[in-house]
All heavy atoms as an XYZ file, in Angstrom:
697
protein
N     120.852     97.037     92.227
C     119.530     96.812     91.673
C     119.117     95.380     92.005
O     119.901     94.459     91.860
C     119.579     97.019     90.163
C     118.255     96.797     89.499
S     118.252     97.177     87.743
C     118.425     98.940     87.821
N     117.911     95.218     92.441
C     117.411     93.893     92.768
C     116.962     93.136     91.542
O     116.801     93.692     90.465
N     116.814     91.846     91.694
C     116.322     91.029     90.594
C     115.104     90.254     91.040
O     114.917     89.983     92.220
C     117.395     90.046     90.078
O     117.759     89.175     91.147
C     118.611     90.774     89.558
N     114.294     89.904     90.087
C     113.093     89.115     90.337
C     113.210     87.838     89.532
O     113.391     87.883     88.328
C     111.851     89.915     89.914
C     110.510     89.214     90.032
C     110.193     88.959     91.499
C     109.417     90.072     89.424
N     113.172     86.718     90.177
C     113.230     85.455     89.464
C     114.636     85.061     89.029
O     114.805     84.247     88.151
N     115.647     85.654     89.634
C     117.013     85.274     89.307
C     117.677     86.248     88.366
O     117.119     87.264     87.971
N     118.897     85.915     88.015
C     119.707     86.780     87.155
C     119.011     87.029     85.824
O     118.400     86.144     85.245
C     121.072     86.152     86.937
N     119.118     88.253     85.352
C     118.563     88.592     84.054
C     117.134     89.097     84.080
O     116.612     89.514     83.064
N     116.493     89.066     85.236
C     115.114     89.548     85.355
C     115.106     90.755     86.280
O     115.182     90.627     87.487
C     114.191     88.462     85.919
C     114.097     87.252     85.051
N     113.313     87.208     83.929
C     114.714     86.055     85.124
C     113.445     86.026     83.350
N     114.288     85.321     84.062
N     115.011     91.946     85.721
C     115.028     93.158     86.514
C     113.711     93.370     87.243
O     112.648     93.016     86.749
C     115.298     94.365     85.614
C     116.653     94.389     84.928
C     116.758     95.626     84.044
C     117.774     94.373     85.942
N     113.813     93.972     88.406
C     112.620     94.353     89.150
C     111.924     95.469     88.366
O     112.582     96.257     87.690
C     112.999     94.881     90.534
C     113.647     93.856     91.441
S     112.510     92.591     91.990
C     111.648     93.457     93.268
N     110.611     95.568     88.469
C     109.910     96.662     87.792
C     110.259     98.003     88.429
O     110.705     98.068     89.573
C     108.435     96.324     87.988
C     108.388     95.384     89.135
C     109.703     94.672     89.182
N     110.022     99.070     87.696
C     110.277    100.420     88.183
C     109.293    100.774     89.288
O     108.076    100.687     89.106
C     110.137    101.419     87.036
C     110.296    102.890     87.404
C     111.721    103.154     87.889
C     109.967    103.763     86.214
N     109.816    101.173     90.426
C     108.969    101.546     91.558
C     108.490    102.978     91.400
O     109.278    103.871     91.108
C     109.743    101.393     92.859
N     107.197    103.177     91.601
C     106.619    104.518     91.576
C     105.890    104.834     92.874
O     105.475    105.967     93.082
C     105.657    104.655     90.401
C     106.348    104.528     89.054
C     105.371    104.691     87.922
O     105.077    105.838     87.565
O     104.887    103.653     87.424
N     105.737    103.846     93.726
C     105.071    104.016     95.018
C     105.978    103.405     96.079
O     106.472    102.290     95.907
C     103.703    103.294     95.040
C     103.042    103.426     96.396
C     102.807    103.806     93.931
N     106.207    104.143     97.154
C     107.027    103.634     98.259
C     106.214    103.707     99.539
O     105.630    104.738     99.860
C     108.334    104.441     98.422
C     109.150    103.909     99.595
C     109.152    104.410     97.143
N     106.187    102.594    100.251
C     105.493    102.503    101.525
C     106.548    102.281    102.598
O     107.365    101.364    102.473
C     104.497    101.343    101.486
C     103.664    101.068    102.722
C     102.736    102.240    103.016
C     102.857     99.797    102.531
N     106.577    103.133    103.615
C     107.540    102.972    104.702
C     106.817    102.471    105.946
O     105.788    103.019    106.345
C     108.228    104.292    105.039
C     109.272    104.128    106.147
S     109.975    105.675    106.790
C     110.576    106.471    105.336
N     107.384    101.434    106.551
C     106.880    100.921    107.822
C     107.974    101.136    108.856
O     109.078    100.624    108.702
C     106.552     99.430    107.709
C     106.099     98.818    108.997
C     105.844     97.322    108.888
O     106.223     96.710    107.882
O     105.269     96.770    109.841
N     107.668    101.913    109.887
C     108.624    102.143    110.967
C     108.227    101.234    112.123
O     107.104    101.327    112.637
C     108.641    103.619    111.404
C     109.655    103.823    112.523
C     108.967    104.522    110.216
N     109.130    100.343    112.495
C     108.848     99.368    113.546
C     108.965    100.007    114.927
O     109.669    101.010    115.104
C     109.794     98.185    113.415
C     109.780     97.484    112.049
C     110.810     96.369    112.001
C     108.392     96.956    111.726
N     108.300     99.414    115.906
C     108.290     99.961    117.260
C     109.689    100.116    117.853
O     109.943    101.043    118.606
C     107.445     99.080    118.192
C     105.965     99.160    117.875
O     105.530    100.179    117.286
O     105.237     98.205    118.222
N     110.596     99.213    117.507
C     111.943     99.269    118.082
C     112.911    100.109    117.247
O     114.109    100.105    117.498
C     112.497     97.867    118.327
C     112.541     97.010    117.065
O     111.967     97.405    116.039
O     113.165     95.934    117.120
N     112.401    100.839    116.229
C     113.225    101.795    115.507
C     113.514    101.555    114.048
O     113.549    102.503    113.275
N     113.777    100.308    113.617
C     114.089    100.104    112.198
C     112.927    100.501    111.281
O     111.771    100.548    111.706
C     114.349     98.599    112.093
C     114.713     98.185    113.468
C     113.901     99.066    114.376
N     113.275    100.783    110.030
C     112.271    101.149    109.027
C     112.426    100.253    107.809
O     113.542     99.911    107.411
C     112.428    102.615    108.634
N     111.311     99.881    107.231
C     111.293     99.066    106.022
C     110.685     99.893    104.902
O     109.671    100.559    105.097
C     110.457     97.809    106.246
C     110.953     96.913    107.379
C     109.856     95.993    107.854
C     112.151     96.131    106.918
N     111.323     99.858    103.734
C     110.779    100.502    102.547
C     110.284     99.426    101.604
O     111.041     98.517    101.244
C     111.851    101.346    101.842
C     112.369    102.555    102.593
C     113.495    103.215    101.799
C     111.250    103.548    102.855
N     109.027     99.501    101.226
C     108.429     98.585    100.264
C     108.123     99.387     99.006
O     107.458    100.414     99.076
C     107.134     97.980    100.812
C     107.314     97.230    102.102
C     107.026     97.828    103.320
C     107.778     95.920    102.097
C     107.193     97.140    104.505
C     107.949     95.228    103.287
C     107.650     95.841    104.488
O     107.815     95.163    105.671
N     108.588     98.904     97.881
C     108.399     99.620     96.622
C     107.420     98.849     95.741
O     107.474     97.620     95.680
C     109.736     99.789     95.920
C     110.720    100.666     96.685
C     112.152    100.394     96.216
N     113.123    101.228     96.891
C     113.680    100.942     98.058
N     113.330     99.850     98.703
N     114.576    101.751     98.591
N     106.558     99.616     95.038
C     105.552     99.027     94.160
C     105.445     99.847     92.880
O     105.772    101.027     92.863
C     104.178     99.008     94.844
C     104.167     98.279     96.148
C     104.338     98.955     97.339
C     104.015     96.901     96.175
C     104.355     98.288     98.551
C     104.028     96.219     97.388
C     104.190     96.913     98.578
N     104.933     99.222     91.842
C     104.581     99.960     90.634
C     103.245    100.658     90.894
O     102.582    100.388     91.905
C     104.415     99.028     89.421
O     103.266     98.194     89.644
C     105.639     98.168     89.184
N     102.833    101.514     89.984
C     101.523    102.177     90.130
C     100.376    101.185     90.045
O      99.257    101.483     90.453
C     101.350    103.248     89.050
C     102.185    104.476     89.321
C     102.023    105.522     88.258
N     100.650    105.841     87.919
C      99.840    106.607     88.652
N     100.269    107.128     89.773
N      98.615    106.855     88.247
N     100.648     99.985     89.526
C      99.617     98.946     89.450
C      99.650     98.006     90.649
O      98.923     97.008     90.680
C      99.774     98.141     88.163
C      99.573     98.995     86.926
O      98.729     99.915     86.968
O     100.262     98.753     85.923
N     100.538     98.279     91.616
C     100.611     97.470     92.821
C     101.529     96.273     92.748
O     101.556     95.457     93.666
N     102.328     96.151     91.678
C     103.264     95.035     91.549
C     104.479     95.306     92.437
O     105.036     96.410     92.421
C     103.699     94.859     90.073
C     104.761     93.783     89.939
C     102.485     94.551     89.207
N     104.890     94.314     93.202
C     106.044     94.445     94.095
C     107.290     94.787     93.295
O     107.583     94.169     92.277
C     106.241     93.132     94.866
C     107.404     93.154     95.802
C     107.340     93.887     96.973
C     108.550     92.445     95.509
C     108.415     93.912     97.850
C     109.631     92.462     96.382
C     109.564     93.189     97.550
N     108.051     95.791     93.789
C     109.247     96.248     93.080
C     110.464     96.325     94.000
O     111.423     97.023     93.711
C     108.979     97.596     92.428
N     110.425     95.608     95.129
C     111.588     95.542     96.005
C     111.321     96.078     97.395
O     110.343     96.784     97.638
N     112.208     95.723     98.314
C     112.125     96.235     99.674
C     113.525     96.323    100.268
O     114.443     95.663     99.809
C     111.207     95.389    100.553
C     111.668     93.941    100.696
O     112.698     93.566    100.112
O     110.995     93.186    101.401
N     113.676     97.190    101.261
C     114.956     97.343    101.947
C     114.698     97.611    103.420
O     113.670     98.177    103.801
C     115.803     98.500    101.355
O     115.014     99.685    101.310
C     116.296     98.163     99.964
N     115.673     97.219    104.258
C     115.625     97.431    105.704
C     116.611     98.533    106.042
O     117.703     98.605    105.459
C     116.021     96.141    106.420
C     116.080     96.260    107.914
C     115.067     95.980    108.780
C     117.188     96.693    108.703
N     115.478     96.216    110.072
C     116.788     96.648    110.059
C     118.483     97.114    108.418
C     117.622     97.010    111.108
C     119.320     97.479    109.459
C     118.896     97.413    110.789
N     116.241     99.392    107.000
C     117.111    100.485    107.425
C     117.068    100.602    108.939
O     116.059    100.291    109.565
C     116.654    101.803    106.775
C     116.620    101.694    105.288
N     117.719    101.914    104.494
C     115.639    101.304    104.454
C     117.404    101.703    103.234
N     116.142    101.316    103.185
N     118.174    101.067    109.532
C     118.275    101.172    110.992
C     117.217    102.081    111.594
O     116.796    101.878    112.726
C     119.651    101.676    111.404
C     120.719    100.630    111.337
C     122.026    101.119    111.934
O     122.016    102.025    112.785
O     123.057    100.573    111.529
N     116.831    103.122    110.853
C     115.847    104.073    111.372
C     115.163    104.796    110.213
O     115.589    104.679    109.057
C     116.506    105.085    112.309
S     117.762    106.093    111.504
N     114.128    105.533    110.534
C     113.373    106.278    109.523
C     114.267    107.235    108.744
O     114.163    107.341    107.531
C     112.246    107.052    110.204
C     111.440    107.892    109.257
C     110.461    108.807    109.973
N     109.739    109.561    108.989
C     108.431    109.503    108.818
N     107.692    108.751    109.583
N     107.859    110.219    107.881
N     115.144    107.944    109.448
C     116.012    108.921    108.786
C     116.910    108.251    107.754
O     117.122    108.791    106.662
C     116.856    109.677    109.822
C     116.049    110.579    110.740
C     115.320    109.828    111.850
O     115.680    108.666    112.172
O     114.351    110.401    112.403
N     117.446    107.076    108.077
C     118.291    106.350    107.119
C     117.483    105.915    105.895
O     117.985    105.947    104.771
C     118.938    105.138    107.769
C     120.009    105.500    108.760
O     120.285    106.673    109.014
N     120.615    104.493    109.363
N     116.233    105.512    106.122
C     115.374    105.111    105.004
C     115.103    106.306    104.094
O     115.179    106.195    102.863
C     114.064    104.526    105.530
N     114.800    107.439    104.691
C     114.560    108.644    103.894
C     115.816    109.067    103.139
O     115.749    109.472    101.981
C     114.054    109.772    104.787
C     112.651    109.516    105.304
C     112.182    110.557    106.303
O     112.999    111.392    106.765
O     110.983    110.540    106.630
N     116.976    108.960    103.782
C     118.247    109.290    103.114
C     118.495    108.364    101.930
O     118.969    108.802    100.875
C     119.417    109.186    104.093
C     119.431    110.300    105.128
O     118.690    111.298    104.962
O     120.174    110.162    106.124
N     118.169    107.081    102.091
C     118.365    106.125    101.000
C     117.496    106.489     99.800
O     117.956    106.463     98.661
C     118.052    104.702    101.457
C     118.179    103.658    100.365
C     119.586    103.547     99.802
O     120.564    103.714    100.515
N     119.692    103.279     98.505
N     116.243    106.830    100.055
C     115.360    107.220     98.954
C     115.839    108.495     98.281
O     115.797    108.611     97.054
C     113.932    107.408     99.450
C     113.123    106.140     99.538
C     111.726    106.450    100.051
C     113.044    105.432     98.216
N     116.321    109.442     99.063
C     116.840    110.675     98.472
C     118.045    110.355     97.586
O     118.188    110.905     96.500
C     117.238    111.666     99.558
C     117.706    112.992     98.995
C     118.037    114.003    100.070
O     117.537    113.884    101.200
O     118.811    114.922     99.763
N     118.888    109.432     98.030
C     120.035    109.005     97.235
C     119.580    108.344     95.931
O     120.124    108.603     94.868
C     120.902    108.039     98.048
C     121.993    107.400     97.239
C     123.152    108.098     96.914
C     121.860    106.083     96.791
C     124.160    107.504     96.161
C     122.863    105.487     96.037
C     124.009    106.198     95.727
O     124.992    105.607     94.974
N     118.558    107.497     96.025
C     118.082    106.749     94.856
C     117.366    107.621     93.833
O     117.576    107.460     92.637
C     117.122    105.630     95.288
C     117.786    104.491     96.006
C     116.785    103.442     96.451
O     115.633    103.431     95.950
O     117.151    102.622     97.313
N     116.509    108.512     94.301
C     115.634    109.232     93.362
C     115.658    110.746     93.510
O     114.893    111.443     92.839
C     114.179    108.712     93.442
C     114.103    107.254     93.067
C     113.593    108.952     94.808
N     116.478    111.263     94.387
C     116.577    112.709     94.543
C     115.273    113.330     94.986
O     114.572    112.806     95.851
N     114.922    114.434     94.343
C     113.720    115.155     94.766
C     112.431    114.599     94.157
O     111.376    115.205     94.276
C     113.843    116.646     94.464
C     114.014    116.932     92.978
O     114.054    115.986     92.170
O     114.112    118.120     92.621
N     112.502    113.425     93.537
C     111.289    112.801     92.993
C     110.367    112.313     94.111
O     109.186    112.094     93.882
C     111.646    111.636     92.068
N     110.906    112.150     95.319
C     110.071    111.750     96.449
C     109.377    112.991     96.987
O     110.028    113.978     97.319
C     110.905    111.090     97.569
C     110.049    110.820     98.797
C     111.542    109.816     97.079
N     108.075    112.921     97.042
C     107.301    114.045     97.566
C     107.166    113.949     99.074
O     107.858    113.174     99.734
N     106.253    114.720     99.599
C     105.986    114.704    101.036
C     105.394    113.351    101.438
O     104.632    112.745    100.684
C     105.014    115.824    101.389
N     105.753    112.903    102.616
C     105.215    111.650    103.131
C     103.781    111.874    103.600
O     103.458    112.904    104.168
C     106.067    111.136    104.292
C     107.389    110.628    103.826
C     108.566    111.307    103.820
C     107.664    109.347    103.274
N     109.559    110.521    103.297
C     109.037    109.312    102.954
C     106.890    108.226    103.003
C     109.641    108.193    102.390
C     107.507    107.118    102.447
C     108.856    107.110    102.145
N     102.943    110.879    103.373
C     101.554    110.900    103.822
C     101.318    109.656    104.664
O     101.587    108.547    104.215
C     100.591    110.897    102.610
O     100.862    112.050    101.811
C      99.154    110.905    103.062
N     100.837    109.834    105.866
C     100.593    108.693    106.753
C      99.387    107.895    106.291
O      98.388    108.457    105.838
C     100.371    109.181    108.179
N      99.493    106.590    106.425
C      98.353    105.706    106.163
C      97.482    105.750    107.426
O      97.974    105.525    108.529
C      98.822    104.260    105.887
C      97.636    103.330    105.740
C      99.713    104.216    104.652
N      96.192    106.046    107.287
C      95.314    106.090    108.465
C      95.355    104.767    109.242
O      95.484    103.682    108.653
C      93.926    106.334    107.868
C      94.199    107.013    106.560
C      95.478    106.396    106.059
N      95.265    104.861    110.545
C      95.377    103.680    111.407
C      94.293    102.645    111.154
O      94.502    101.451    111.404
C      95.362    104.105    112.877
C      96.565    104.944    113.320
C      96.380    105.394    114.773
C      97.857    104.168    113.148
N      93.134    103.069    110.653
C      92.046    102.118    110.438
C      92.136    101.392    109.091
O      91.310    100.534    108.789
C      90.690    102.813    110.575
C      90.486    103.913    109.536
O      91.478    104.429    108.984
O      89.318    104.264    109.282
N      93.158    101.695    108.290
C      93.330    101.029    106.992
C      93.941     99.652    107.215
O      94.972     99.520    107.876
C      94.231    101.889    106.061
C      94.638    101.105    104.827
C      93.516    103.160    105.682
N      93.305     98.621    106.660
C      93.786     97.259    106.832
C      94.846     96.866    105.813
O      95.708     96.044    106.096
C      92.617     96.278    106.774
C      91.674     96.420    107.960
C      90.576     95.380    107.945
O      90.754     94.321    107.318
O      89.542     95.639    108.584
N      94.804     97.413    104.607
C      95.738     97.061    103.545
C      96.532     98.304    103.133
O      96.111     99.071    102.265
C      94.985     96.486    102.346
C      95.892     95.932    101.268
O      97.091     96.273    101.240
O      95.392     95.154    100.432
N      97.667     98.510    103.784
C      98.475     99.709    103.535
C      98.982     99.756    102.101
O      99.053    100.832    101.499
C      99.641     99.763    104.516
N      99.329     98.617    101.535
C      99.807     98.593    100.146
C      98.721     99.096     99.198
O      98.959     99.964     98.371
C     100.234     97.194     99.731
C     100.594     97.111     98.251
C     100.813     95.698     97.760
O     100.964     94.780     98.541
N     100.823     95.514     96.463
N      97.531     98.567     99.305
C      96.431     98.995     98.442
C      96.132    100.477     98.646
O      95.885    101.205     97.682
C      95.185     98.154     98.701
N      96.167    100.928     99.886
C      95.923    102.339    100.179
C      96.965    103.214     99.490
O      96.634    104.211     98.846
C      95.949    102.574    101.687
C      95.734    104.016    102.064
C      94.458    104.512    102.261
C      96.817    104.877    102.211
C      94.253    105.842    102.587
C      96.618    106.211    102.539
C      95.339    106.685    102.734
O      95.150    108.009    103.049
N      98.254    102.848     99.607
C      99.339    103.645     99.018
C      99.247    103.685     97.495
O      99.401    104.738     96.876
C     100.692    103.089     99.454
N      98.974    102.549     96.883
C      98.862    102.490     95.422
C      97.666    103.315     94.956
O      97.766    104.106     94.015
C      98.768    101.026     94.942
C      98.370    100.946     93.486
C     100.109    100.320     95.181
N      96.525    103.166     95.632
C      95.336    103.936     95.269
C      95.574    105.425     95.453
O      95.170    106.235     94.619
C      94.135    103.470     96.098
C      92.877    104.206     95.740
O      92.584    105.270     96.289
N      92.135    103.643     94.802
N      96.246    105.815     96.540
C      96.546    107.217     96.801
C      97.404    107.786     95.674
O      97.142    108.879     95.179
C      97.249    107.360     98.149
C      97.568    108.772     98.506
C      96.763    109.639     99.185
C      98.759    109.485     98.187
N      97.397    110.859     99.309
C      98.621    110.787     98.706
C      99.926    109.154     97.512
C      99.608    111.749     98.571
C     100.921    110.119     97.369
C     100.748    111.402     97.903
N      98.422    107.049     95.255
C      99.295    107.515     94.179
C      98.526    107.667     92.872
O      98.717    108.639     92.138
C     100.464    106.550     93.997
N      97.661    106.740     92.579
C      96.870    106.811     91.341
C      95.908    107.998     91.362
O      95.711    108.663     90.350
C      96.104    105.506     91.129
C      96.992    104.342     90.804
C      96.251    103.014     90.824
O      95.131    102.905     91.315
N      96.890    101.986     90.305
N      95.318    108.283     92.521
C      94.371    109.400     92.632
C      95.076    110.752     92.598
O      94.568    111.704     92.008
C      93.567    109.305     93.925
C      92.466    108.277     93.909
C      91.627    108.310     95.187
N      92.421    107.844     96.343
C      92.809    108.630     97.351
N      92.493    109.884     97.413
N      93.515    108.117     98.352
N      96.222    110.853     93.248
C      96.882    112.152     93.381
C      97.813    112.474     92.219
O      98.178    113.639     92.042
C      97.659    112.249     94.698
O      98.647    111.213     94.742
C      96.715    112.136     95.886
N      98.196    111.469     91.450
C      99.093    111.673     90.303
C      98.582    110.902     89.082
O      99.266    110.022     88.568
C     100.514    111.215     90.642
C     101.134    111.998     91.746
N     100.973    111.662     93.063
C     101.891    113.117     91.733
C     101.625    112.533     93.818
N     102.174    113.435     93.034
N      97.382    111.224     88.619
C      96.794    110.449     87.511
C      97.513    110.624     86.180
O      97.366    109.791     85.296
C      95.367    110.997     87.428
C      95.463    112.371     87.983
C      96.516    112.286     89.056
N      98.319    111.665     86.052
C      98.977    111.934     84.773
C     100.132    111.002     84.468
O     100.642    110.964     83.383
C      99.470    113.390     84.730
C     100.636    113.695     85.641
C     100.284    113.900     87.122
O      99.110    113.873     87.489
O     101.224    114.065     87.919
N     100.586    110.247     85.439
C     101.753    109.384     85.233
C     101.383    108.058     84.645
O     100.385    107.528     84.731
C     102.512    109.197     86.527
C     103.115    110.520     86.960
C     103.947    110.325     88.179
N     104.422    111.646     88.589
C     104.930    111.898     89.749
N     105.064    110.961     90.622
N     105.343    113.091     90.065
């Protein structure tokens, strides 16, 4: 589990995950709360490893992946807004 601000300060619970797959293969997972607060990030050798890590962490709580449209300038804001619109009950 990651910490924020040093020992004793837990990262907030992530409810939104944004994956960035780099051109040379590695994948980065960025985690956020539903309010857009940063909740951690991890680096993985490839997309499949990143997906496996999330499955390990949260099981079937991860739904289908949705691509961020190429014309979106702020992927974090897009992902948080998408989660709020598609899952308002949480």
